[in-house]
C-alpha distance (Angstrom), angle and dihedral (degrees) to the residues before:
residue distance angle dihedral
I1 . . .
F2 3.86 . .
N3 3.81 92.4 .
G4 3.79 90.3 46.8
E5 3.83 90.2 54.1
I6 3.71 92.1 53.5
I7 3.76 93.4 48.2
D8 3.81 91.1 48.3
R9 3.77 91.4 50.6
E10 3.79 91.8 50.2
A11 3.86 88.9 47.6
L12 3.86 90.3 51.7
K13 3.79 91.1 47.7
Q14 3.86 89.8 53.0
N15 3.83 90.6 46.5
V16 3.84 93.0 50.7
L17 3.86 91.2 47.7
Q18 3.79 91.3 49.9
K19 3.79 89.8 50.5
I20 3.82 92.6 48.3
I21 3.81 90.1 47.5
M22 3.85 90.9 49.9
R23 3.85 88.7 50.0
D24 3.83 91.3 51.3
H25 3.83 90.8 50.6
V26 3.86 90.9 49.9
I27 3.85 91.1 49.3
E28 3.88 88.8 49.2
I29 3.74 93.6 49.5
K30 3.86 91.6 48.6
E31 3.79 90.5 50.2
I32 3.84 92.8 49.3
V33 3.72 91.8 49.0
């Protein structure tokens, strides 16, 4: 269970980072347009 929790947290961090990166790209595109 402990190892699973660590993996889940890492996966959540990656998921959050991807969402933040996607938001940044959307903002950049809007600024360019």
